[in-house]
Phi, psi and omega in degrees: 000332182268020181277165183292343180271358187294123163244147183272021178201164181264131179294133181293143173305338192254012185232140175255130175242119182233140180285136180215163175225156177205164178250149174265180189289350185265354177101355181288131180271110181274135176261137185219167175246117170263119184254129182237143175284147178291146171066034186275346182066222186257009179292141177275130189263148155293142192229155175227147181247123181229143167207168184114176345297178187286122185090010174257178176228167193296345175277358180256229192300314185297322171295323169307310179295317175305309174306316183286323183286327174292331176296334181270004174107003176262152165275121187239128175254125155260127185227160169276121179301166175310143174062017177225168174058227176267359184283156177285177179117129174229144000290165180285152163072041172238161182208164170208161179298322182290304176309316180295322179295310181304320182310317189292315182296327179294323179289331173291323168310310180298308182303323185294334184274353183280132184299330180260018176250138169271103192294351173272359179229060181247132176232173173222154178232130175242134182250132177062231187297330177284359166298312183290326178291326180294315178294324185287329174290322174304316184296320177271332185265099184289359171289335187282118181265343182201154180216140173232146175228154172232141182045044182301144177234129177271087188298321178295315177304308188286329176291315187287321191241342187084170185291138180059022177064027188266004179292128173283167170304315182294322176290320178294320176300317182298312177306312184288327181298310181304305180294330178290323178293326180300324180299324173303308185297316177298325177293326178288325178274341174083019174198152184286152175272151178243152183292149176290335173219149167247294163253147179302148173284340175220151180253133175281325172122338185262010183279161174303151186294327182287337176292313180298325180292315178301311178305311180306327174283296186289325195251007181238169181301341174311311190225351188300137175216131180301336181267348176281117185295337168291344180271345195229230192271001178086185183284166173305163184282347179251012185300334189279351178306314179290327180283338177283345180244023181226147175247110176268168176068018176299335185236034176305335184290331180293352169296326179299141007276009182279147190275157174239138173233118171248125179240131183218150177281145184298331182247029176281136172299332181276356190307323190294331180290322180292314179307317188281333171297320181300315180293332180280326189285161173263161178291160347288144185206150169218144175243118185243118181258123184272119186301133176070356183285147170255176182312300192283344178296338181271359171286320195204001183268100183293342178270001182243321179294135186268076185296325174304313181293315180300318181304307185298315185300315180279329175292332179283326187251355171261074184210000000 
């Protein structure tokens, strides 16, 4: 089960999956899987770039989404972000607002070079933290015609201000002081430190519900993958520095007149972020709340994720 060939979902009989690589504008080689519907002939397809959740790999949620959307007639690239999974970049398991935003645009580059893709019909889907990167990329990259997010997380906001913006100034200063001091240790060692644990190996029962939900996905056969940093040791100890000092989504209104679809679970701890993003965005926009769903339900539960809605959204707007 923990082999490198392991995917957390079954490939559709109606879909072809091919391993591919492409570079972003910083020279990082990104690893992806290109999903195509079978028997499409010479038709030029509308295309989607998908990544997320934050800390996941293409064999997890993004691949599942790509498989589903390819079944519905799209050419889809699911990719590992820079410094994670099978993509290049050293040291491992680091991210930044700029790099993760750029990775989406690099995926758009790749799609637009495919002979069977209509480069005027490209959209993106961001899951969890890659929802905010998807929106960030769409704001600046005018080639993207439509964007959808599921269980969106504004990583820079929650890093800088805490959940529900409740982090105090003293708490922020303390966290930044700890990471700043950690830089001395990393510099002396010549390599970054990683947390001793990311998610617990066992659940005690007194954890917050969203931690239990993450565990149920990343640490069980449901979603575990050996290259997923959320399933293993996590981001570098200083990874949050650039997010704490950046404000993403400042130009979200510039996505308009291209449409935004935001999908969140009714019982998701992250729901407020999608609601706030919706308030900040300009029309056309839509917020879809999935009854009774929690954050991770939109990672892989095909009977909960509104794929018919996503299909209709992109077929309507990628034209």
